[in-house]
NUDREN-453269 format. One record per atom (N, C-alpha, C): residue in three letters; atom name; x, y, z. Coordinates in pm, whole numbers, plus 50000, padded with zeros to 5 digits. Layout:
R  code  site      X      Y      Z
R   ALA    CA      X      Y      Z
...
***
This chain:
R  code  site      X      Y      Z
R   UNK     N  96661  81473  95984
R   UNK    CA  96545  81556  96113
R   UNK     C  96467  81675  96041
R   UNK     N  96323  81635  96023
R   UNK    CA  96218  81774  95912
R   UNK     C  96182  81871  96078
R   UNK     N  96222  82006  96025
R   UNK    CA  96140  82063  96128
R   UNK     C  96118  82218  96083
R   UNK     N  95957  82148  96112
R   UNK    CA  95863  82344  96074
R   UNK     C  95870  82443  96094
R   UNK     N  95942  82566  96155
R   UNK    CA  95898  82662  96237
R   UNK     C  95792  82768  96215
R   UNK     N  95759  82751  96372
R   UNK    CA  95694  82909  96434
R   UNK     C  95723  83010  96280
R   UNK     N  95880  83052  96250
R   UNK    CA  95897  83131  96251
R   UNK     C  95854  83121  96098
R   UNK     N  95908  82993  96012
R   UNK    CA  95870  82988  95920
R   UNK     C  95715  83078  95850
R   UNK     N  95584  83004  95944
R   UNK    CA  95500  83075  95970
R   UNK     C  95459  83246  95892
R   UNK     N  95498  83244  96047
R   UNK    CA  95529  83441  96047
R   UNK     C  95609  83480  95928
R   UNK     N  95643  83390  95879
R   UNK    CA  95768  83551  95790
R   UNK     C  95654  83471  95675
R   UNK     N  95509  83381  95635
R   UNK    CA  95465  83387  95557
R   UNK     C  95281  83419  95558
R   UNK     N  95339  83562  95703
R   UNK    CA  95144  83559  95733
R   UNK     C  95148  83661  95639
R   UNK     N  94993  83725  95677
R   UNK    CA  94944  83839  95640
R   UNK     C  95064  83959  95738
R   UNK     N  95162  84016  95706
R   UNK    CA  95179  84168  95815
R   UNK     C  95040  84202  95886
R   UNK     N  94944  84202  95902
R   UNK    CA  94845  84226  96007
R   UNK     C  94797  84114  96070
R   UNK     N  94869  84011  96060
R   UNK    CA  94876  83923  96149
R   UNK     C  94945  83851  96248
R   UNK     N  95047  83923  96250
R   UNK    CA  95195  83924  96341
R   UNK     C  95186  84003  96437
R   UNK     N  95065  83944  96540
R   UNK    CA  95103  84001  96668
R   UNK     C  95182  83931  96724
R   UNK     N  95254  83993  96799
R   UNK    CA  95328  83890  96904
R   UNK     C  95447  83836  96818
R   UNK     N  95510  83857  96711
R   UNK    CA  95591  83784  96667
R   UNK     C  95705  83735  96682
R   UNK     N  95745  83824  96822
R   UNK    CA  95882  83821  96918
R   UNK     C  95839  83709  96965
R   UNK     N  95715  83717  97001
R   UNK    CA  95692  83565  97116
R   UNK     C  95723  83440  97011
R   UNK     N  95768  83429  96920
R   UNK    CA  95831  83325  96814
R   UNK     C  96002  83315  96871
R   UNK     N  95993  83452  96845
R   UNK    CA  96193  83497  96857
R   UNK     C  96259  83402  97000
R   UNK     N  96146  83394  97113
R   UNK    CA  96146  83354  97269
R   UNK     C  96140  83231  97244
R   UNK     N  96014  83169  97217
R   UNK    CA  96017  82994  97194
R   UNK     C  96072  82903  97134
R   UNK     N  96169  82940  97078
R   UNK    CA  96347  82928  96988
R   UNK     C  96231  82767  96952
R   UNK     N  96146  82785  96854
R   UNK    CA  96065  82658  96806
R   UNK     C  96201  82548  96692
R   UNK     N  96210  82602  96721
R   UNK    CA  96387  82519  96588
R   UNK     C  96437  82432  96655
R   UNK     N  96455  82465  96791
R   UNK    CA  96580  82418  96926
R   UNK     C  96471  82305  96968
R   UNK     N  96512  82196  96923
R   UNK    CA  96427  82040  96898
R   UNK     C  96421  82014  97048
R   UNK     N  96580  82074  97113
R   UNK    CA  96597  82003  97245
R   UNK     C  96491  82063  97340
R   UNK     N  96439  82186  97390
R   UNK    CA  96380  82251  97401
R   UNK     C  96218  82186  97396
R   UNK     N  96186  82148  97282
R   UNK    CA  96053  82164  97242
R   UNK     C  95994  82000  97336
R   UNK     N  96143  81941  97317
R   UNK    CA  96156  81783  97336
R   UNK     C  96117  81801  97486
R   UNK     N  96192  81885  97576
R   UNK    CA  96218  81898  97740
R   UNK     C  96058  81946  97767
R   UNK     N  96006  82084  97708
R   UNK    CA  95900  82128  97769
R   UNK     C  95793  82053  97701
R   UNK     N  95758  81971  97615
R   UNK    CA  95650  81931  97608
R   UNK     C  95678  81764  97556
R   UNK     N  95770  81694  97617
R   UNK    CA  95801  81529  97643
R   UNK     C  95621  81477  97695
R   UNK     N  95707  81309  97677
R   UNK    CA  95610  81192  97620
R   UNK     C  95676  81106  97757
R   UNK     N  95634  81078  97867
R   UNK    CA  95726  80937  97923
R   UNK     C  95658  80797  97883
R   UNK     N  95556  80775  97790
R   UNK    CA  95499  80681  97824
R   UNK     C  95465  80680  97658
R   UNK     N  95407  80529  97606
R   UNK    CA  95393  80495  97449
R   UNK     C  95272  80438  97481
R   UNK     N  95155  80578  97361
R   UNK    CA  95051  80501  97380
R   UNK     C  94946  80398  97316
R   UNK     N  95071  80352  97228
R   UNK    CA  95033  80255  97212
R   UNK     C  95097  80077  97262
R   UNK     N  95200  80082  97312
R   UNK    CA  95240  79953  97436
R   UNK     C  95193  79971  97537
R   UNK     N  95221  80083  97589
R   UNK    CA  95172  80177  97756
R   UNK     C  95298  80139  97836
R   UNK     N  95443  80105  97741
R   UNK    CA  95542  80094  97833
R   UNK     C  95612  80222  97813
R   UNK     N  95695  80285  97999
R   UNK    CA  95769  80350  97978
R   UNK     C  95866  80406  97880
R   UNK     N  95902  80516  97856
R   UNK    CA  95954  80510  97743
R   UNK     C  96088  80650  97793
R   UNK     N  96145  80653  97710
R   UNK    CA  96170  80798  97657
R   UNK     C  96195  80805  97519
R   UNK     N  96092  80896  97465
R   UNK    CA  96054  80897  97318
R   UNK     C  96140  80980  97197
R   UNK     N  96122  80916  97071
R   UNK    CA  96245  80993  97016
R   UNK     C  96159  81087  96895
R   UNK     N  96205  81191  96945
R   UNK    CA  96122  81334  96831
R   UNK     C  96215  81272  96695
R   UNK     N  96109  81325  96549
R   UNK    CA  96116  81316  96394
R   UNK     C  96071  81441  96417
R   UNK     N  95959  81468  96405
R   UNK    CA  95953  81607  96321
R   UNK     C  95908  81670  96427
R   UNK     N  95880  81810  96408
R   UNK    CA  95771  81900  96447
R   UNK     C  95722  81990  96350
R   UNK     N  95568  82009  96363
R   UNK    CA  95547  82110  96325
R   UNK     C  95425  82184  96364
R   UNK     N  95459  82335  96327
R   UNK    CA  95352  82415  96379
R   UNK     C  95280  82510  96327
R   UNK     N  95159  82570  96290
R   UNK    CA  95047  82639  96222
R   UNK     C  94968  82683  96285
R   UNK     N  94905  82802  96235
R   UNK    CA  94786  82851  96297
R   UNK     C  94635  82856  96374
R   UNK     N  94560  82800  96455
R   UNK    CA  94508  82759  96403
R   UNK     C  94385  82917  96349
R   UNK     N  94263  82924  96299
R   UNK    CA  94178  82937  96253
R   UNK     C  94135  83071  96263
R   UNK     N  94168  83131  96365
R   UNK    CA  94196  83212  96435
R   UNK     C  94294  83323  96446
R   UNK     N  94353  83252  96328
R   UNK    CA  94511  83304  96425
R   UNK     C  94593  83335  96579
R   UNK     N  94471  83379  96650
R   UNK    CA  94545  83302  96764
R   UNK     C  94579  83223  96844
R   UNK     N  94634  83134  96773
R   UNK    CA  94696  83053  96902
R   UNK     C  94740  82993  96784
R   UNK     N  94885  82935  96841
R   UNK    CA  94937  82783  96732
R   UNK     C  94966  82680  96826
R   UNK     N  94939  82575  96683
R   UNK    CA  94925  82456  96716
R   UNK     C  95071  82397  96658
R   UNK     N  95115  82308  96806
R   UNK    CA  95199  82283  96772
R   UNK     C  95185  82084  96788
R   UNK     N  95250  82022  96641
R   UNK    CA  95250  81867  96633
R   UNK     C  95351  81887  96658
R   UNK     N  95390  81682  96765
R   UNK    CA  95536  81649  96773
R   UNK     C  95547  81517  96776
R   UNK     N  95557  81463  96661
R   UNK    CA  95583  81338  96596
R   UNK     C  95656  81283  96662
R   UNK     N  95630  81201  96763
R   UNK    CA  95747  81128  96769
R   UNK     C  95749  80943  96767
R   UNK     N  95897  80849  96800
R   UNK    CA  95866  80747  96820
R   UNK     C  95929  80667  96929
R   UNK     N  95849  80530  96935
R   UNK    CA  95826  80509  97079
R   UNK     C  96015  80359  97047
R   UNK     N  96131  80395  97099
R   UNK    CA  96218  80301  97107
R   UNK     C  96202  80211  97099
R   UNK     N  96132  80129  97153
R   UNK    CA  96138  79977  97215
R   UNK     C  96103  79936  97028
R   UNK     N  96193  79809  97053
R   UNK    CA  96239  79723  96928
R   UNK     C  96126  79637  96894
R   UNK     N  96061  79572  96997
R   UNK    CA  95828  79526  97059
R   UNK     C  95818  79644  96973
R   UNK     N  95783  79761  96893
R   UNK    CA  95713  79845  96919
R   UNK     C  95722  79875  96811
R   UNK     N  95771  79996  96790
R   UNK    CA  95862  80113  96700
R   UNK     C  95689  80173  96651
R   UNK     N  95606  80231  96715
R   UNK    CA  95517  80277  96597
R   UNK     C  95543  80419  96718
R   UNK     N  95459  80497  96555
R   UNK    CA  95455  80655  96568
R   UNK     C  95330  80739  96671
R   UNK     N  95392  80831  96744
R   UNK    CA  95323  80851  96786
R   UNK     C  95269  81035  96746
R   UNK     N  95150  81106  96788
R   UNK    CA  95165  81307  96777
R   UNK     C  95129  81316  96900
R   UNK     N  95163  81433  96918
R   UNK    CA  95134  81499  97099
R   UNK     C  95109  81597  97030
R   UNK     N  95008  81647  97048
R   UNK    CA  94885  81816  97033
R   UNK     C  94913  81949  97143
R   UNK     N  94921  82063  97070
R   UNK    CA  94900  82116  97170
R   UNK     C  94888  82271  97138
R   UNK     N  94871  82394  97214
R   UNK    CA  94813  82516  97193
R   UNK     C  94922  82585  97312
R   UNK     N  94946  82707  97145
R   UNK    CA  95029  82819  97230
R   UNK     C  94935  82940  97217
R   UNK     N  94919  83030  97297
R   UNK    CA  94832  83122  97280
R   UNK     C  94904  83232  97243
R   UNK     N  94884  83292  97172
R   UNK    CA  94992  83439  97055
R   UNK     C  94967  83557  97149
R   UNK     N  94896  83550  97247
R   UNK    CA  94876  83715  97370
R   UNK     C  94989  83632  97487
R   UNK     N  94926  83537  97589
R   UNK    CA  95042  83544  97689
R   UNK     C  95079  83397  97703
R   UNK     N  95148  83375  97561
R   UNK    CA  95208  83291  97536
R   UNK     C  95139  83155  97663
R   UNK     N  95036  83122  97717
R   UNK    CA  94989  82991  97745
R   UNK     C  94952  82890  97738
R   UNK     N  94978  82786  97743
R   UNK    CA  95001  82629  97627
R   UNK     C  94898  82541  97731
R   UNK     N  94857  82420  97590
R   UNK    CA  94789  82367  97688
R   UNK     C  94779  82193  97653
R   UNK     N  94814  82088  97671
R   UNK    CA  94839  81982  97573
R   UNK     C  94661  81945  97523
R   UNK     N  94652  81920  97402
R   UNK    CA  94483  81910  97305
R   UNK     C  94489  81781  97286
R   UNK     N  94595  81685  97290
R   UNK    CA  94540  81543  97279
R   UNK     C  94682  81422  97243
R   UNK     N  94658  81366  97236
R   UNK    CA  94805  81229  97201
R   UNK     C  94674  81104  97139
R   UNK     N  94788  81114  97002
R   UNK    CA  94703  81005  96858
R   UNK     C  94842  80886  96875
R   UNK     N  94787  80810  96861
R   UNK    CA  94860  80702  96768
R   UNK     C  94847  80721  96625
R   UNK     N  94969  80681  96514
R   UNK    CA  94994  80635  96396
R   UNK     C  94880  80533  96377
R   UNK     N  94906  80453  96439
R   UNK    CA  94896  80320  96426
R   UNK     C  94719  80307  96549
R   UNK     N  94704  80256  96424
R   UNK    CA  94487  80265  96578
R   UNK     C  94523  80154  96704
R   UNK     N  94523  80208  96811
R   UNK    CA  94560  80076  96950
R   UNK     C  94440  80023  96993
R   UNK     N  94455  79923  96923
R   UNK    CA  94282  79816  96989
R   UNK     C  94261  79732  97071
R   UNK     N  94192  79706  97118
R   UNK    CA  94193  79632  97287
R   UNK     C  94217  79509  97235
R   UNK     N  94357  79430  97350
R   UNK    CA  94398  79315  97355
R   UNK     C  94306  79218  97432
R   UNK     N  94224  79203  97322
R   UNK    CA  94044  79071  97385
R   UNK     C  94132  78980  97339
R   UNK     N  94076  78817  97467
R   UNK    CA  94121  78668  97382
R   UNK     C  94000  78680  97217
R   UNK     N  94049  78540  97172
R   UNK    CA  93956  78517  97026
R   UNK     C  93813  78467  97042
R   UNK     N  93806  78399  97198
R   UNK    CA  93749  78383  97232
R   UNK     C  93643  78435  97227
R   UNK     N  93623  78637  97287
R   UNK    CA  93565  78722  97219
R   UNK     C  93498  78751  97120
R   UNK     N  93595  78782  97064
R   UNK    CA  93687  78774  96924
R   UNK     C  93486  78725  96833
R   UNK     N  93559  78591  96917
R   UNK    CA  93389  78436  96826
R   UNK     C  93283  78524  96821
R   UNK     N  93239  78544  96998
R   UNK    CA  93136  78579  97065
R   UNK     C  93095  78721  96972
R   UNK     N  93188  78793  96992
R   UNK    CA  93150  78875  96979
R   UNK     C  93245  79062  96861
R   UNK     N  93251  79016  96756
R   UNK    CA  93328  79056  96654
R   UNK     C  93299  79206  96712
R   UNK     N  93181  79285  96641
R   UNK    CA  93211  79419  96655
R   UNK     C  93224  79464  96834
R   UNK     N  93238  79412  96910
R   UNK    CA  93242  79512  97026
R   UNK     C  93346  79448  97075
R   UNK     N  93428  79406  96982
R   UNK    CA  93583  79408  96932
R   UNK     C  93635  79572  96940
R   UNK     N  93590  79591  96841
R   UNK    CA  93540  79651  96707
R   UNK     C  93550  79774  96751
R   UNK     N  93459  79819  96835
R   UNK    CA  93392  79926  96851
R   UNK     C  93478  79921  97033
R   UNK     N  93504  79898  97103
R   UNK    CA  93583  79900  97173
R   UNK     C  93646  79996  97190
R   UNK     N  93752  79891  96993
R   UNK    CA  93853  79929  97007
R   UNK     C  93876  80117  97014
R   UNK     N  93732  80157  96916
R   UNK    CA  93726  80274  96854
R   UNK     C  93663  80342  96970
R   UNK     N  93684  80295  97118
R   UNK    CA  93597  80377  97180
R   UNK     C  93744  80411  97239
R   UNK     N  93805  80352  97291
R   UNK    CA  93976  80353  97302
R   UNK     C  94030  80445  97240
R   UNK     N  94078  80447  97070
R   UNK    CA  94166  80548  96990
R   UNK     C  94028  80648  97027
R   UNK     N  93929  80689  97068
R   UNK    CA  93920  80867  97092
R   UNK     C  93918  80832  97175
R   UNK     N  93946  80830  97320
R   UNK    CA  93950  80801  97454
R   UNK     C  94097  80893  97457
R   UNK     N  94147  80796  97357
R   UNK    CA  94353  80848  97279
R   UNK     C  94360  80959  97275
R   UNK     N  94297  81025  97218
R   UNK    CA  94260  81162  97117
R   UNK     C  94240  81305  97199
R   UNK     N  94201  81165  97328
R   UNK    CA  94094  81368  97408
R   UNK     C  93948  81359  97411
R   UNK     N  93886  81274  97320
R   UNK    CA  93783  81390  97331
R   UNK     C  93655  81266  97478
R   UNK     N  93679  81286  97526
R   UNK    CA  93589  81192  97657
R   UNK     C  93537  81228  97611
R   UNK     N  93409  81361  97575
R   UNK    CA  93232  81324  97543
R   UNK     C  93192  81191  97438
R   UNK     N  93289  81193  97329
R   UNK    CA  93282  81097  97266
R   UNK     C  93310  80885  97319
R   UNK     N  93437  80914  97372
R   UNK    CA  93464  80800  97395
R   UNK     C  93357  80755  97506
R   UNK     N  93278  80790  97606
R   UNK    CA  93198  80726  97694
R   UNK     C  93090  80664  97630
R   UNK     N  92984  80748  97523
R   UNK    CA  92901  80638  97453
R   UNK     C  92947  80522  97388
R   UNK     N  93122  80565  97298
R   UNK    CA  93125  80434  97215
R   UNK     C  93099  80328  97367
R   UNK     N  93208  80331  97426
R   UNK    CA  93244  80221  97534
R   UNK     C  93083  80167  97585
R   UNK     N  92997  80233  97583
R   UNK    CA  92858  80205  97612
R   UNK     C  92769  80142  97505
R   UNK     N  92833  80189  97404
R   UNK    CA  92702  80089  97280
R   UNK     C  92790  79934  97289
R   UNK     N  92958  79963  97324
R   UNK    CA  93042  79837  97285
R   UNK     C  92954  79692  97368
R   UNK     N  92973  79759  97483
R   UNK    CA  92893  79696  97625
R   UNK     C  92706  79626  97585
R   UNK     N  92663  79718  97487
R   UNK    CA  92532  79710  97457
R   UNK     C  92567  79522  97360
R   UNK     N  92631  79618  97225
R   UNK    CA  92676  79485  97176
R   UNK     C  92765  79308  97246
R   UNK     N  92843  79379  97365
R   UNK    CA  92888  79231  97421
R   UNK     C  92757  79166  97471
R   UNK     N  92699  79244  97527
R   UNK    CA  92606  79125  97600
R   UNK     C  92491  79076  97490
R   UNK     N  92440  79154  97413
R   UNK    CA  92338  79095  97369
R   UNK     C  92426  78963  97269
R   UNK     N  92530  79027  97170
R   UNK    CA  92597  78873  97140
R   UNK     C  92631  78790  97201
R   UNK     N  92664  78819  97291
R   UNK    CA  92634  78670  97409
R   UNK     C  92539  78655  97416
R   UNK     N  92404  78692  97498
R   UNK    CA  92268  78603  97454
R   UNK     C  92262  78534  97367
R   UNK     N  92322  78644  97252
R   UNK    CA  92243  78608  97144
R   UNK     C  92349  78421  97086
R   UNK     N  92479  78449  97145
R   UNK    CA  92554  78292  97170
R   UNK     C  92475  78212  97218
R   UNK     N  92434  78231  97298
R   UNK    CA  92347  78174  97497
R   UNK     C  92288  78094  97376
R   UNK     N  92154  78172  97324
R   UNK    CA  92051  78126  97335
R   UNK     C  91998  78231  97172
R   UNK     N  92005  78189  97059
R   UNK    CA  92065  78163  96929
R   UNK     C  91885  78167  96886
R   UNK     N  91793  78053  96968
R   UNK    CA  91660  78151  96894
R   UNK     C  91598  78278  96930
R   UNK     N  91633  78304  97048
R   UNK    CA  91631  78398  97077
R   UNK     C  91640  78536  96945
R   UNK     N  91742  78526  96908
R   UNK    CA  91829  78655  96887
R   UNK     C  91749  78752  96855
R   UNK     N  91591  78726  96755
R   UNK    CA  91508  78869  96651
R   UNK     C  91459  78931  96870
R   UNK     N  91387  78881  96948
R   UNK    CA  91411  78937  97064
R   UNK     C  91531  79002  97164
R   UNK     N  91608  78981  97131
R   UNK    CA  91695  78961  97223
R   UNK     C  91774  79140  97117
R   UNK     N  91807  79177  96994
R   UNK    CA  91806  79196  96941
R   UNK     C  91676  79343  96926
R   UNK     N  91536  79359  96980
R   UNK    CA  91455  79481  96995
R   UNK     C  91488  79538  97104
R   UNK     N  91500  79458  97213
R   UNK    CA  91459  79493  97389
R   UNK     C  91611  79583  97417
R   UNK     N  91556  79659  97535
R   UNK    CA  91684  79719  97558
R   UNK     C  91768  79701  97641
R   UNK     N  91885  79665  97637
R   UNK    CA  91991  79655  97750
R   UNK     C  91987  79586  97894
R   UNK     N  91924  79696  97940
R   UNK    CA  91859  79633  98044
R   UNK     C  91779  79485  98084
R   UNK     N  91664  79550  98032
R   UNK    CA  91546  79456  97996
R   UNK     C  91646  79285  97923
R   UNK     N  91778  79381  97818
R   UNK    CA  91824  79152  97794
R   UNK     C  91913  79121  97903
R   UNK     N  91954  79232  98002
R   UNK    CA  91991  79095  98148
R   UNK     C  91923  79083  98243
R   UNK     N  91786  79140  98284
R   UNK    CA  91694  79124  98386
R   UNK     C  91648  78964  98333
R   UNK     N  91637  79000  98182
R   UNK    CA  91499  78882  98163
R   UNK     C  91559  78751  98083
R   UNK     N  91696  78759  98045
R   UNK    CA  91739  78610  98040
R   UNK     C  91853  78551  98114
R   UNK     N  91865  78422  98126
R   UNK    CA  91963  78352  98232
R   UNK     C  92116  78342  98140
R   UNK     N  92140  78446  98270
R   UNK    CA  92320  78447  98245
R   UNK     C  92360  78403  98373
R   UNK     N  92478  78430  98408
R   UNK    CA  92589  78357  98539
R   UNK     C  92589  78456  98589
R   UNK     N  92554  78459  98717
R   UNK    CA  92556  78583  98852
R   UNK     C  92652  78650  98849
R   UNK     N  92762  78624  98814
R   UNK    CA  92882  78728  98810
R   UNK     C  92893  78782  98686
R   UNK     N  92840  78737  98546
R   UNK    CA  92779  78823  98417
R   UNK     C  92689  78897  98447
R   UNK     N  92594  78879  98548
R   UNK    CA  92450  78955  98565
R   UNK     C  92434  79027  98575
R   UNK     N  92537  79019  98748
R   UNK    CA  92557  79192  98808
R   UNK     C  92641  79284  98770
R   UNK     N  92796  79195  98768
R   UNK    CA  92865  79302  98711
R   UNK     C  92823  79420  98578
R   UNK     N  92731  79310  98462
R   UNK    CA  92697  79370  98310
R   UNK     C  92551  79443  98342
R   UNK     N  92490  79460  98522
R   UNK    CA  92401  79554  98553
R   UNK     C  92449  79693  98575
R   UNK     N  92551  79699  98645
R   UNK    CA  92632  79783  98661
R   UNK     C  92732  79832  98590
R   UNK     N  92754  79746  98502
R   UNK    CA  92826  79850  98394
R   UNK     C  92752  79925  98288
R   UNK     N  92634  79899  98292
R   UNK    CA  92541  79989  98234
R   UNK     C  92413  80081  98297
R   UNK     N  92419  80055  98426
R   UNK    CA  92452  80127  98512
R   UNK     C  92508  80270  98475
R   UNK     N  92662  80262  98472
R   UNK    CA  92727  80345  98405
R   UNK     C  92799  80413  98285
R   UNK     N  92718  80302  98178
R   UNK    CA  92727  80387  98118
R   UNK     C  92641  80495  98093
R   UNK     N  92499  80402  98098
R   UNK    CA  92429  80481  98102
R   UNK     C  92434  80642  98098
R   UNK     N  92511  80685  98257
R   UNK    CA  92527  80864  98252
R   UNK     C  92634  80853  98183
R   UNK     N  92725  80774  98088
R   UNK    CA  92804  80866  97906
R   UNK     C  92712  80907  97884
R   UNK     N  92575  80856  97837
R   UNK    CA  92503  80917  97753
R   UNK     C  92330  80985  97841
R   UNK     N  92404  81088  97987
R   UNK    CA  92231  81107  98013
R   UNK     C  92319  81290  97988
R   UNK     N  92179  81378  98017
R   UNK    CA  92245  81558  98040
R   UNK     C  92272  81557  98184
R   UNK     N  92243  81422  98269
R   UNK    CA  92288  81415  98444
R   UNK     C  92343  81276  98449
R   UNK     N  92462  81249  98550
R   UNK    CA  92479  81156  98623
R   UNK     C  92426  81081  98727
R   UNK     N  92397  81049  98754
R   UNK    CA  92363  80962  98825
R   UNK     C  92419  80867  98951
R   UNK     N  92557  80800  98890
R   UNK    CA  92645  80831  98990
R   UNK     C  92780  80819  99024
R   UNK     N  92784  80934  99058
R   UNK    CA  92808  81108  99039
R   UNK     C  92989  81017  99131
R   UNK     N  92985  80969  99145
R   UNK    CA  93128  80954  99276
R   UNK     C  93201  80821  99139
R   UNK     N  93180  80807  99035
R   UNK    CA  93224  80649  98946
R   UNK     C  93224  80793  98810
R   UNK     N  93381  80702  98725
R   UNK    CA  93350  80786  98625
R   UNK     C  93433  80678  98557
R   UNK     N  93484  80714  98481
R   UNK    CA  93481  80706  98310
R   UNK     C  93636  80552  98327
R   UNK     N  93675  80525  98395
R   UNK    CA  93764  80422  98429
R   UNK     C  93695  80306  98520
R   UNK     N  93599  80301  98590
R   UNK    CA  93458  80251  98616
R   UNK     C  93430  80227  98560
R   UNK     N  93382  80240  98395
R   UNK    CA  93358  80266  98359
R   UNK     C  93414  80076  98273
R   UNK     N  93503  80131  98227
R   UNK    CA  93616  80042  98169
R   UNK     C  93664  79905  98251
R   UNK     N  93614  79887  98389
R   UNK    CA  93722  79838  98514
R   UNK     C  93584  79725  98478
R   UNK     N  93413  79792  98530
R   UNK    CA  93313  79635  98480
R   UNK     C  93330  79605  98384
R   UNK     N  93386  79713  98229
R   UNK    CA  93359  79568  98048
R   UNK     C  93415  79513  98111
R   UNK     N  93574  79505  98191
R   UNK    CA  93644  79461  98135
R   UNK     C  93607  79316  98253
R   UNK     N  93533  79368  98380
R   UNK    CA  93505  79202  98430
R   UNK     C  93482  79148  98388
R   UNK     N  93308  79196  98306
R   UNK    CA  93210  79076  98226
R   UNK     C  93240  79084  98098
R   UNK     N  93371  79115  98051
R   UNK    CA  93419  78996  97917
R   UNK     C  93533  78957  98026
R   UNK     N  93640  78893  98125
R   UNK    CA  93666  78828  98207
R   UNK     C  93554  78722  98240
R   UNK     N  93456  78746  98310
R   UNK    CA  93389  78635  98361
R   UNK     C  93299  78562  98239
R   UNK     N  93277  78634  98108
R   UNK    CA  93166  78592  97989
R   UNK     C  93356  78394  97983
R   UNK     N  93514  78449  97968
R   UNK    CA  93583  78418  97900
R   UNK     C  93591  78313  97991
R   UNK     N  93611  78291  98166
R   UNK    CA  93607  78169  98184
R   UNK     C  93494  78125  98172
R   UNK     N  93346  78144  98226
R   UNK    CA  93189  78073  98162
R   UNK     C  93234  78000  98062
R   UNK     N  93282  78011  97938
R   UNK    CA  93338  77930  97868
R   UNK     C  93457  77847  97813
R   UNK     N  93563  77923  97906
R   UNK    CA  93649  77785  97897
R   UNK     C  93635  77687  98002
R   UNK     N  93566  77731  98134
R   UNK    CA  93487  77649  98218
R   UNK     C  93423  77495  98100
R   UNK     N  93304  77600  98051
R   UNK    CA  93262  77492  97991
R   UNK     C  93323  77394  97904
R   UNK     N  93476  77469  97855
R   UNK    CA  93505  77438  97735
R   UNK     C  93603  77279  97763
R   UNK     N  93648  77269  97879
R   UNK    CA  93707  77231  97938
R   UNK     C  93611  77081  98040
R   UNK     N  93490  77160  98092
R   UNK    CA  93467  77035  98119
R   UNK     C  93395  76925  97979
R   UNK     N  93404  76967  97901
R   UNK    CA  93278  76917  97756
R   UNK     C  93453  76829  97693
R   UNK     N  93600  76853  97724
R   UNK    CA  93647  76810  97692
R   UNK     C  93740  76674  97786
R   UNK     N  93729  76722  97902
R   UNK    CA  93788  76578  98010
R   UNK     C  93643  76534  98093
R   UNK     N  93563  76509  98040
R   UNK    CA  93486  76404  98121
R   UNK     C  93526  76249  98148
***
């Protein structure tokens, strides 16, 4: 196990930057058991199973202002089916010893578990949605929302093009809301797509219209739209193959 300690950083820092250097003796950065207990993670961000992760490495560094220490903890998922690495990021204020979690990121990008049929209809949706998930896992709440909104637009427009290939140019030009209203869609898809769009627009506007709804509601609605598209297309396939 490789451990880079706060003590190592302090020993190499200019003397005038060694504010409260005794703080690091109290933190005991070299004590892996202490860090694991203090900053533990009980869920793998890749496979989403509850776990007792394996700590592989601890790294610390100063931020640009030298007022905080950034702690990076590299973990491995103990499940043989996963075994992926992920990193927890924390910062500790050098003056107050106050700490907060900055985020958690999988070293292997986390991709959405989406059916081959949806991939066939809109590969761009799968890619953008997966990137939004990764942004959310990094704690980038102001970035992932617009990402989910973009993913939704690609899903709906690509599905409409899939249904109405002769209208491709028109579909691409229209606003998302107009696409949903103007083109024929199965009722469940149309109604859920409308509501997903309302919440998705909140993620890109200055003021939120739907104050009692949040990002989780948006993701739920997108998943419902995906579900109904899958059910609609599977129904068509079985009707065609079992006449």
